C-alpha positions in Angstrom: -78.7 -26.3 249.8 -82.3 -25.7 250.9 -84.3 -22.4 250.7 -86.9 -21.8 253.4 -89.9 -19.7 252.6 -92.0 -18.3 255.5 -95.1 -16.8 254.0 -98.4 -18.4 255.0 -99.0 -20.3 251.7 -95.3 -21.0 251.0 -94.1 -22.2 254.4 -92.2 -25.1 253.0 -88.6 -26.3 252.6 -87.6 -27.3 249.1 -84.2 -27.3 247.3 -83.0 -24.1 245.7 -83.1 -25.5 242.1 -86.7 -26.5 242.6 -87.7 -23.1 244.1 -86.0 -21.4 241.2 -87.8 -23.7 238.7 -91.2 -22.8 240.1 -90.5 -19.1 239.6 -89.1 -19.5 236.1 -92.0 -21.7 234.9 -94.6 -19.3 236.2 -92.8 -16.4 234.5 -92.8 -18.3 231.2 -96.4 -19.5 231.6 -95.5 -23.1 231.6 -97.3 -23.6 234.9 -100.0 -21.6 236.5 -99.7 -19.7 239.8 -102.4 -22.0 241.2 -100.2 -25.0 240.5 -97.5 -23.6 242.7 -99.9 -22.4 245.4 -101.7 -25.7 245.7 -98.4 -27.6 245.8 -96.9 -25.4 248.5 -100.1 -25.5 250.5 -100.1 -29.3 250.7 -96.4 -29.6 251.3 -96.8 -27.5 254.5 -98.6 -30.5 256.0 -96.1 -33.2 255.2 -92.6 -31.7 254.7 -91.4 -32.8 258.2 -92.3 -36.4 257.4 -90.1 -36.6 254.3 -86.5 -36.3 253.3 -85.3 -33.4 251.2 -85.2 -35.6 248.1 -88.7 -37.0 248.8 -90.0 -33.4 249.4 -88.7 -32.3 245.9 -90.1 -35.5 244.3 -93.5 -35.1 245.8 -93.7 -31.4 245.1 -92.9 -31.9 241.4 -95.6 -34.6 241.2 -98.2 -32.5 243.0 -97.5 -29.6 240.6 -97.8 -32.0 237.6 -101.1 -33.4 238.8 -102.5 -29.8 239.1 -101.0 -28.9 235.7 -102.6 -31.9 234.0 -106.0 -31.2 235.5 -105.8 -27.7 234.0 -105.2 -29.4 230.6 -108.4 -31.4 230.9 -107.2 -34.6 232.5 -109.2 -36.1 235.4 -106.4 -38.2 236.7 -102.8 -39.3 235.9 -102.0 -42.9 235.0 -98.5 -43.7 236.4 -95.9 -45.9 234.8 -93.6 -48.0 237.0 -90.9 -45.4 236.1 -92.5 -42.1 237.2 -90.3 -40.1 234.8 -92.1 -41.9 231.9 -95.4 -40.7 233.4 -94.5 -37.1 233.1 -94.7 -35.7 229.6 -91.4 -34.6 228.0 -92.7 -31.0 227.6 -92.9 -30.8 231.4 -90.1 -33.1 232.4 -87.4 -31.4 230.3 -88.0 -28.0 231.9 -86.7 -29.4 235.2 -83.0 -28.8 236.2 -80.8 -31.8 235.4 -80.4 -32.8 239.0 -84.1 -33.0 239.5 -84.5 -34.9 236.3 -82.0 -37.5 237.6 -83.9 -37.7 240.9 -87.2 -38.3 239.1 -85.6 -40.9 236.8 -84.8 -42.9 239.9 -88.3 -42.7 241.3 -90.5 -45.8 240.8 -94.2 -46.2 241.4 -93.5 -48.2 244.6 -91.3 -45.4 245.9 -94.0 -42.8 245.1 -96.6 -44.9 247.0 -94.2 -45.0 250.0 -93.8 -41.2 249.8 -97.6 -40.7 249.6 -98.0 -43.0 252.6 -95.5 -41.1 254.6 -97.1 -37.8 253.6 -100.6 -38.9 254.7 -102.0 -36.9 251.8 -103.6 -39.9 250.0 -105.9 -42.9 250.2 -104.2 -45.7 248.3 -106.2 -48.7 247.1 -106.2 -51.4 244.5 -109.8 -50.9 243.3 -112.5 -48.2 243.4 -114.5 -50.4 245.7 -111.7 -50.3 248.2 -111.7 -46.5 247.9 -115.4 -46.4 248.9 -114.7 -48.5 252.0 -111.6 -46.4 252.9 -113.6 -43.2 252.7 -116.1 -44.5 255.2 -113.4 -45.1 257.7 -111.4 -41.9 257.7 -112.1 -38.9 259.9 -110.8 -36.4 257.4 -110.7 -37.0 253.6 -107.2 -36.6 252.2 -106.7 -34.5 249.0 -105.4 -37.4 246.8 -106.9 -40.7 245.8 -104.6 -43.4 244.3 -106.5 -46.4 242.9 -104.4 -48.9 240.9 -102.3 -46.9 238.6 -104.6 -43.8 238.6 -104.0 -40.8 240.8 -106.6 -38.1 241.3 -107.4 -35.1 243.3 -110.0 -36.4 245.7 -112.7 -34.1 244.4 -112.2 -35.4 240.8 -112.5 -39.0 241.9 -115.7 -38.2 243.8 -117.2 -36.6 240.8 -116.2 -39.4 238.5 -117.5 -42.0 240.9 -120.9 -40.2 241.2 -121.3 -40.2 237.4 -120.3 -43.9 237.1 -122.5 -45.0 240.0 -125.5 -43.1 238.6 -125.1 -44.6 235.1 -124.6 -48.1 236.3 -127.6 -48.0 238.8 -130.0 -46.4 236.3 -129.0 -48.7 233.4 -129.6 -51.8 235.6 -133.2 -50.7 236.5 -136.0 -52.7 234.9 -137.7 -51.3 231.8 -140.4 -49.0 233.1 -143.1 -48.3 230.4 -146.0 -50.6 229.6 -144.9 -52.8 226.8 -148.0 -52.9 224.6 -148.7 -49.2 225.0 -145.2 -48.2 224.2 -145.1 -50.5 221.1 -148.2 -48.9 219.8 -147.1 -45.3 220.4 -143.6 -45.9 218.9 -145.2 -47.3 215.8 -147.4 -44.2 215.5 -144.7 -41.6 216.1 -141.8 -43.3 214.3 -143.8 -44.5 211.3 -142.0 -43.0 208.4 -138.6 -44.6 208.5 -136.8 -45.5 205.3 -134.3 -47.8 207.1 -134.6 -51.5 207.7 -133.3 -50.9 211.2 -134.7 -47.6 212.5 -132.0 -46.3 214.8 -134.1 -43.3 215.7 -136.9 -45.6 216.8 -134.5 -47.7 218.8 -133.2 -44.6 220.5 -136.8 -43.7 221.3 -137.5 -47.1 222.8 -134.4 -46.8 225.0 -135.3 -43.3 226.2 -138.9 -44.4 227.0 -137.9 -47.6 228.8 -134.8 -46.3 230.8 -134.6 -43.5 233.2 -131.3 -42.4 231.6 -130.5 -42.5 227.8 -127.7 -41.1 225.8 -128.3 -40.4 222.1 -125.2 -39.8 220.0 -124.9 -39.0 216.4 -123.1 -36.8 213.9 -124.5 -33.7 212.2 -127.8 -34.3 210.5 -128.5 -37.7 212.0 -131.7 -36.5 213.5 -131.0 -36.2 217.2 -133.5 -33.3 217.6 -136.2 -35.1 215.5 -135.6 -38.2 217.6 -136.0 -36.3 220.9 -139.1 -34.6 219.6 -140.6 -38.0 218.8 -139.6 -39.2 222.3 -141.3 -36.3 224.0 -144.4 -36.8 221.8 -144.4 -40.5 222.7 -144.1 -39.6 226.4 -147.1 -37.3 226.2 -149.2 -40.0 224.5 -148.2 -42.6 227.1 -149.3 -40.2 229.8 -152.6 -38.7 228.5 -153.9 -37.9 231.9 -150.8 -36.3 233.3 -149.3 -32.9 232.4 -145.6 -33.7 232.1 -143.1 -31.1 233.1 -140.4 -31.2 230.4 -137.1 -29.3 230.9 -134.7 -28.4 228.1 -131.1 -27.4 228.6 -127.7 -27.0 226.9 -124.2 -26.0 228.1 -124.2 -22.6 226.3 -126.8 -19.9 225.5 -126.3 -20.4 221.8 -126.7 -24.2 222.1 -129.9 -23.6 224.2 -131.3 -21.3 221.5 -130.6 -23.8 218.8 -132.2 -26.6 220.8 -135.3 -24.4 221.2 -135.4 -23.5 217.6 -134.7 -27.0 216.3 -137.3 -28.6 218.5 -140.0 -26.2 217.4 -139.0 -27.0 213.8 -139.0 -30.8 214.5 -142.6 -30.6 215.7 -143.7 -29.9 212.1 -142.7 -33.5 211.1 -145.4 -34.9 213.3 -149.2 -34.7 213.3 -150.0 -33.0 216.6 -153.1 -32.1 218.5 -153.4 -28.5 219.9 -152.5 -29.7 223.4 -149.5 -31.6 222.1 -148.3 -28.5 220.2 -148.7 -26.5 223.4 -146.9 -29.0 225.5 -144.0 -29.2 223.1 -143.6 -25.4 222.8 -140.6 -25.5 225.1 -137.7 -23.1 225.9 -134.3 -24.4 226.6 -132.0 -22.7 229.1 -128.3 -23.0 229.9 -127.3 -25.7 232.3 -126.0 -23.1 234.7 -129.3 -21.3 234.7 -131.2 -24.6 235.0 -129.2 -25.6 238.1 -129.3 -22.1 239.6 -125.7 -21.0 239.5 -124.9 -18.7 242.3 -123.8 -15.2 241.4 -120.3 -15.8 242.7 -120.0 -19.1 240.9 -119.3 -21.3 243.9 -122.3 -23.6 243.7 -125.8 -24.3 242.5 -129.2 -23.7 244.0 -130.4 -27.2 242.9 -128.6 -30.2 244.4 -129.6 -33.5 246.1 -131.2 -31.5 249.0 -133.1 -29.3 246.6 -133.6 -31.3 243.4 -135.0 -30.1 240.1 -138.7 -30.4 239.6 -139.7 -32.1 236.4 -140.6 -35.4 234.8 -138.2 -35.3 231.8 -134.9 -33.5 231.2 -133.3 -33.1 227.8 -129.8 -31.9 227.6 -128.3 -31.1 224.2 -124.6 -30.8 223.2 -123.6 -33.2 226.0 -120.1 -33.5 224.6 -119.4 -30.0 226.0 -120.3 -31.0 229.6 -117.2 -31.5 231.8 -117.0 -33.9 234.7 -117.7 -31.4 237.5 -120.8 -30.0 235.7 -122.1 -33.6 234.9 -121.6 -34.4 238.6 -123.6 -31.3 239.6 -126.3 -32.2 237.1 -126.7 -35.7 238.5 -126.7 -34.3 242.0 -129.7 -32.1 241.2 -131.9 -34.9 239.6 -134.9 -36.1 241.4 -135.2 -39.9 241.8 -138.1 -40.1 239.3 -136.8 -37.8 236.6 -136.1 -39.2 233.1 -132.9 -37.9 231.6 -132.0 -37.8 227.9 -128.5 -36.6 226.9 -128.0 -35.6 223.2 -124.6 -35.1 221.6 -121.9 -36.1 219.1 -119.4 -38.3 220.9 -116.8 -37.5 218.2 -116.8 -33.7 218.8 -114.4 -31.7 220.9 -114.6 -32.5 224.6 -115.2 -29.9 227.2 -112.5 -27.3 228.0 -112.6 -28.3 231.7 -111.5 -31.7 232.9 -113.2 -34.8 231.5 -114.4 -36.5 228.3 -117.6 -37.6 229.8 -119.8 -38.3 226.7 -117.0 -39.9 224.8 -116.1 -42.2 227.7 -119.7 -43.2 228.2 -120.3 -43.9 224.5 -117.3 -46.2 224.5 -119.8 -48.7 225.9 -122.2 -48.0 223.0 -122.4 -50.5 220.1 -125.0 -51.1 217.5 -125.9 -54.2 219.6 -127.0 -54.6 223.2 -126.9 -57.1 226.1 -128.9 -60.2 225.5 -131.7 -59.2 227.9 -132.2 -55.7 226.5 -131.7 -56.8 222.9 -134.5 -59.3 223.3 -136.7 -56.6 224.8 -136.0 -54.1 222.0 -136.4 -56.8 219.3 -139.9 -57.7 220.6 -140.8 -54.0 220.9 -139.5 -53.2 217.4 -140.7 -56.5 215.7 -137.1 -57.3 214.7 -135.0 -60.4 214.7 -132.9 -60.7 217.8 -129.7 -61.2 215.7 -130.1 -57.6 214.4 -129.6 -56.2 217.9 -127.5 -58.8 219.6 -124.0 -60.2 218.8 -122.3 -62.3 221.5 -118.9 -61.2 220.2 -119.8 -57.6 220.9 -121.7 -58.0 224.1 -121.2 -55.1 226.4 -119.1 -55.4 229.6 -121.6 -53.1 231.2 -125.4 -52.5 231.1 -124.5 -48.9 230.5 -124.3 -49.9 226.8 -128.0 -50.6 227.0 -128.9 -46.9 227.5 -126.9 -45.7 224.5 -128.6 -45.1 221.1 -126.2 -44.4 218.2 -127.6 -42.6 215.2 -125.5 -43.3 212.1 -127.4 -42.0 209.0 -126.9 -38.3 208.2 -129.6 -36.5 206.4 -128.0 -33.1 206.5 -125.5 -33.7 203.7 -126.4 -35.2 200.3 -124.4 -38.3 199.2 -122.3 -36.1 196.9 -121.8 -33.3 199.6 -118.1 -32.4 199.8 -118.6 -31.1 203.4 -120.2 -34.4 204.4 -117.4 -36.5 202.7 -114.7 -34.4 204.3 -116.3 -34.6 207.8 -116.6 -38.4 207.5 -113.0 -38.8 206.2 -111.6 -36.7 209.1 -113.6 -38.5 211.7 -112.4 -41.9 210.5 -108.9 -40.5 210.1 -108.7 -41.4 206.4 -106.0 -38.9 205.7 -105.4 -40.0 202.1 -109.1 -39.4 201.3 -108.9 -36.0 203.0 -105.9 -35.1 200.9 -107.4 -36.3 197.6 -110.7 -34.4 198.2 -109.0 -31.2 199.1 -106.4 -31.2 196.4 -109.1 -31.8 193.9 -110.7 -28.5 195.1 -107.6 -26.5 195.8 -108.1 -22.9 194.8 -106.1 -20.9 192.3 -104.8 -17.5 193.2 -106.1 -14.6 191.1 -103.6 -11.8 191.3 -105.9 -9.1 189.9 -108.6 -9.6 192.6 -106.1 -10.8 195.3 -108.5 -13.7 195.9 -108.6 -17.5 195.7 -111.1 -18.7 193.1 -113.1 -21.7 194.1 -113.4 -24.6 191.6 -116.8 -25.4 192.9 -119.4 -23.2 194.7 -119.6 -23.7 198.4 -116.3 -25.6 198.9 -113.0 -23.9 198.9 -109.5 -25.1 200.1 -106.4 -22.8 200.3 -103.0 -24.3 201.1 -100.8 -21.9 203.0 -97.7 -23.9 202.0 -98.2 -23.5 198.2 -95.5 -20.8 198.0 -94.8 -21.6 194.3 -98.0 -20.0 193.2 -98.3 -17.2 195.7 -96.6 -15.6 198.7 -97.7 -16.1 202.3 -98.5 -12.4 202.6 -100.8 -12.6 199.6 -102.5 -15.6 201.2 -103.2 -13.7 204.4 -104.6 -10.7 202.4 -106.9 -13.1 200.5 -108.0 -14.6 203.8 -109.0 -11.1 205.1 -110.8 -10.4 201.9 -112.8 -13.7 202.2 -113.7 -12.7 205.8 -114.8 -9.2 204.6 -116.9 -10.7 201.8 -118.5 -13.1 204.3 -119.5 -10.3 206.8 -120.4 -7.7 204.2 -124.2 -8.6 204.1 -124.3 -8.3 207.9 -122.6 -4.9 208.1 -124.7 -3.6 205.2 -127.8 -4.5 207.3 -126.2 -2.6 210.2 -125.6 0.4 208.1 -129.1 0.4 206.7 -130.5 0.2 210.2 -128.4 3.1 211.4 -129.5 5.2 208.5 -133.2 4.3 209.0 -135.6 4.7 211.9 -134.1 5.0 215.4 -133.9 2.2 217.9 -136.6 1.6 220.5 -136.5 4.6 222.8 -134.4 3.5 225.7 -136.0 6.1 228.0 -139.5 4.8 227.4 -138.5 1.2 228.1 -136.0 1.8 230.9 -138.0 0.0 233.6 -138.5 -3.0 231.3 -134.8 -3.2 230.5 -133.7 -2.8 234.1 -136.1 -5.4 235.5 -136.2 -8.0 232.8 -133.4 -7.0 230.5 -135.7 -7.5 227.5 -137.3 -5.2 225.0 -141.0 -5.2 224.1 -141.4 -6.3 220.5 -145.1 -5.7 219.9 -145.6 -3.9 216.5 -141.9 -3.0 216.5 -140.3 -2.8 213.1 -137.1 -1.7 214.8 -137.0 -4.9 216.8 -137.6 -7.0 213.7 -134.7 -5.2 212.1 -132.4 -6.0 215.0 -133.4 -9.6 214.9 -132.6 -9.7 211.2 -129.2 -8.3 211.9 -128.5 -10.9 214.6 -129.7 -13.7 212.3 -127.6 -12.4 209.4 -124.5 -12.3 211.5 -125.0 -16.0 212.5 -125.0 -17.1 208.8 -121.2 -16.7 208.5 -118.4 -17.2 210.9 -114.6 -17.5 211.0 -113.2 -20.2 213.2 -109.6 -20.4 214.5 -108.0 -22.9 216.7 -105.9 -20.6 218.9 -106.0 -17.1 220.4 -102.4 -15.9 219.8 -100.3 -15.7 216.7 -101.0 -14.4 213.2 -103.7 -17.0 212.6 -105.2 -16.7 216.1 -108.5 -15.0 217.0 -106.7 -11.9 218.5 -104.7 -11.0 215.4 -107.4 -12.0 213.0 -110.1 -10.0 214.7 -107.8 -6.9 214.9 -106.6 -7.2 211.3 -110.1 -7.8 210.0 -111.4 -4.8 211.9 -108.7 -2.7 210.2 -109.7 -4.1 206.8 -113.4 -3.4 207.5 -112.5 0.2 208.4 -110.6 0.6 205.1 -113.6 -0.7 203.2 -115.8 1.8 205.2 -118.0 -1.0 206.5 -117.4 0.0 210.1 -116.3 3.2 211.9 -114.2 2.6 215.0 -113.4 5.4 217.5 -110.8 5.1 220.3 -113.4 3.1 222.3 -113.2 -0.6 221.7 -117.0 -0.7 221.2 -118.2 0.4 217.8 -121.4 0.1 215.8 -121.6 -3.4 214.3 -119.1 -4.9 216.8 -120.2 -8.5 217.4 -119.8 -9.6 221.1 -119.2 -13.1 222.5 -119.9 -13.5 226.2 -117.2 -15.6 227.9 -118.3 -15.6 231.5 -121.8 -16.2 233.0 -123.7 -13.4 234.6 -127.0 -14.7 236.0 -128.1 -11.2 237.1 -128.1 -10.1 233.4 -129.3 -13.4 232.1 -126.2 -13.5 229.9 -124.2 -16.8 229.7 -120.9 -18.1 228.2 -121.4 -18.4 224.5 -124.1 -15.8 224.0 -123.7 -13.7 220.9 -124.7 -10.0 220.6 -124.3 -7.1 218.3 -123.5 -3.5 219.2 -125.9 -0.8 217.9 -126.8 2.8 218.9 -130.0 4.3 220.0 -130.3 7.2 217.5 -132.5 9.3 219.7 -130.6 9.0 223.0 -127.2 8.3 221.4 -126.7 5.5 223.8 -124.8 2.5 222.6 -126.2 -0.9 223.5 -125.5 -4.6 222.8 -128.4 -6.7 221.7 -128.9 -10.4 222.3 -131.6 -12.8 221.1 -133.0 -15.2 223.7 -133.9 -18.8 222.8 -137.6 -17.8 222.5 -136.8 -14.9 220.2 -137.0 -12.0 222.7 -134.5 -9.2 222.4 -132.3 -8.5 225.3 -130.1 -5.4 225.6 -127.4 -4.1 227.9 -125.0 -1.1 227.9 -121.4 -2.1 227.0 -120.1 -1.0 230.4 -122.3 -3.6 232.1 -121.2 -6.5 230.0 -119.6 -9.5 231.7 -116.3 -10.7 230.3 -116.5 -10.8 226.5 -114.5 -10.6 223.3 -115.0 -9.6 219.7 -116.7 -12.3 217.7 -115.9 -11.9 214.0 -113.4 -14.6 214.6 -113.9 -17.2 217.4 -112.3 -20.4 218.5 -113.7 -23.7 217.4 -114.3 -24.5 221.1 -116.6 -21.5 221.4 -118.5 -22.4 218.2 -119.8 -25.7 219.7 -123.5 -25.7 219.8 -123.7 -23.5 216.7 -124.2 -24.0 213.0 -123.5 -21.5 210.2 -124.5 -21.5 206.6 -120.9 -20.7 205.7 -118.0 -21.5 207.9 -114.4 -20.3 207.2 -111.8 -22.3 209.1 -108.2 -21.1 209.7 -105.5 -23.4 211.1 -102.2 -22.0 212.2 -99.1 -22.3 210.0 -97.1 -24.2 212.7 -98.0 -27.2 214.8 -99.8 -26.7 218.1 -101.0 -29.1 220.8 -104.6 -28.0 220.4 -104.7 -29.2 216.8 -106.5 -32.6 217.0 -108.9 -34.7 215.0 -111.8 -33.7 217.2 -111.1 -30.0 216.7 -111.1 -30.1 212.9 -114.1 -32.5 212.8 -116.0 -30.1 215.1 -115.0 -27.1 212.9 -116.0 -28.7 209.6 -119.4 -29.9 211.0 -120.3 -26.3 211.9 -120.9 -25.7 208.2 -124.3 -26.4 206.7 -123.9 -25.4 203.0 -120.5 -23.7 202.5 -117.0 -24.4 203.7 -113.8 -22.5 203.3 -110.6 -24.0 204.7 -107.2 -22.2 205.0 -104.5 -24.7 206.1 -101.3 -26.2 204.9 -101.8 -29.9 204.0 -99.0 -30.9 206.4 -100.6 -29.1 209.4 -104.0 -30.6 208.5 -102.7 -34.1 208.2 -100.9 -33.8 211.5 -104.2 -32.5 213.1 -106.2 -35.4 211.8 -103.6 -37.9 213.1 -103.6 -36.4 216.7 -106.5 -37.5 219.0 -107.4 -35.3 222.0 -105.4 -36.5 224.9 -107.7 -36.9 227.9 -107.0 -39.2 230.8 -109.8 -40.4 233.1 -111.0 -43.4 235.0 -114.7 -43.2 234.1 -114.6 -46.3 231.9 -112.7 -48.2 234.7 -115.2 -47.1 237.3 -118.2 -48.1 235.2 -116.7 -51.5 234.5 -115.9 -52.1 238.2 -119.2 -50.9 239.5 -121.1 -52.9 236.8 -119.7 -56.1 238.3 -120.0 -55.2 242.0 -122.6 -55.4 244.7 -122.4 -51.6 245.1 -124.4 -51.0 242.0 
């Protein structure tokens, strides 16, 4: 039996079981409304060309393709048996008759259906796709190349990134050899390593128009880029270089600004060099000129960015679409330096761009580039070139890997834990944590650390305490961590009033910033913001007892009981920390920005204060805030680009697909000096074992283009 739907977006003909399945899966949040809408929209154009069975099969596959993109995949890699392509969590929700239908579907049959539907370009290689796109009058919505199937837009974005990287990596080394050697020896003169990886990264960045510098926490990425910028200034003494700094989030931009200013102190600089390196980072969306409605950017290939050098930090957070937009906005002469940790969490949106690119990175280079670097660095060729590890692509020549961490001492438990997690040495992780597992103190209802600054609590140790006691101790640890911040808030409220909003109204409305000249009040607000950023609680999920929603709410109740906050019926209260979750260019507030809620004691008006990368205060009334949430507890994803003196990590007590090695590694490396971890050992071990599943073809496209005439 077939059910016909006649609305504009659902004017299709699918079997009744499939129609019912769409409704049930949307109701249970297994698929999104957009998955259904996109599927139905496309089916309207091809249903008459297909049999009923083919219509159902194609509709399921289109829905799955949309569903997987929402989970972060750029494409799907199909198996000969299509039913093996579809993950069990999705496949088993289908009615049995539809499962049987898909079990019979092969890749050859799917190609036949796609050909009949006229919805796809089908090719064996990416080069063939390029040729096919030149010949069609209207571009179809699907690209199938080999065993990879994309939405056309995603393939285009991926191709743009791959094409740019290959072309730029093949360009000849640009800087004068003798001058660069001299400057590098001046700037990177204090290395204690036989092979100075920071200096090598500097040489790559100065000789190539694109460079990627990847390293873990404390490996000196910011110091390296400061040295690169200083070297560029000295190589161009008669030119005022325009240097741009950016990062994916406001917090990451603020950290880049602060870190770069600090890194300058490691070099002997002239006054003009100090001035030229006094730079402010902005968010990528602000750099590119995001439109207010979020549908595009002011800067693109027709209106490129104006600058000589662009540095982008926290590049692991950049998704494929944003990377494509960034490349589209570059001028032909701009030198680009991407910084990041390839082992951190990927972006929330589709793509694992930095990780895919860095798969070409080794500690050796192609013979030509290794020879160039060896002469430049006065090293033996064998230290930079190994025929057995020679790169399949010149893209490997633009990647500098930093391997020596200077943040953690050799005996640092945080450093050892991060390394063991990143290398998936689960026995080492277990041994380290069990040696430091806390004992429960019934009198104080707290877990007592065996060693200052490193604390592990196992949820599953029910022999020594109950789960409820563990949760109460967790809330107490959170309270202790935030107490210094809330005491500063209380002292501020009891002291002098805030800056008179009435007297600075025009400044706030026009620039959204507050004058800080001779203002003790402003200094106090900045101290409050800095104190809040010393401690943070990180969770992996939003829902559930150990998710951000419940933890924030239960912690607020605990803080009320301790009289550290006072909350009225309004969700806003004095001391409430705010995390912005959606960009608002008109307010100069961006995803990831952190603010605190305070009250003007003279006017009685409540305002939320933010600190810009350059240290200026910014304020807005709560009613004008873009989308936001309470930030006592935040997700690990939202913490990227931040560091905290003390990080408390909470993992859920049941398995969850988001629990991956990259997530726990990212969480642990947010901690600078103190770490507290609440997790059962079983959940933690499963988390370390699971890698973030991301499917893309960026590596494939780079390899193909590296060997083709198109690059």
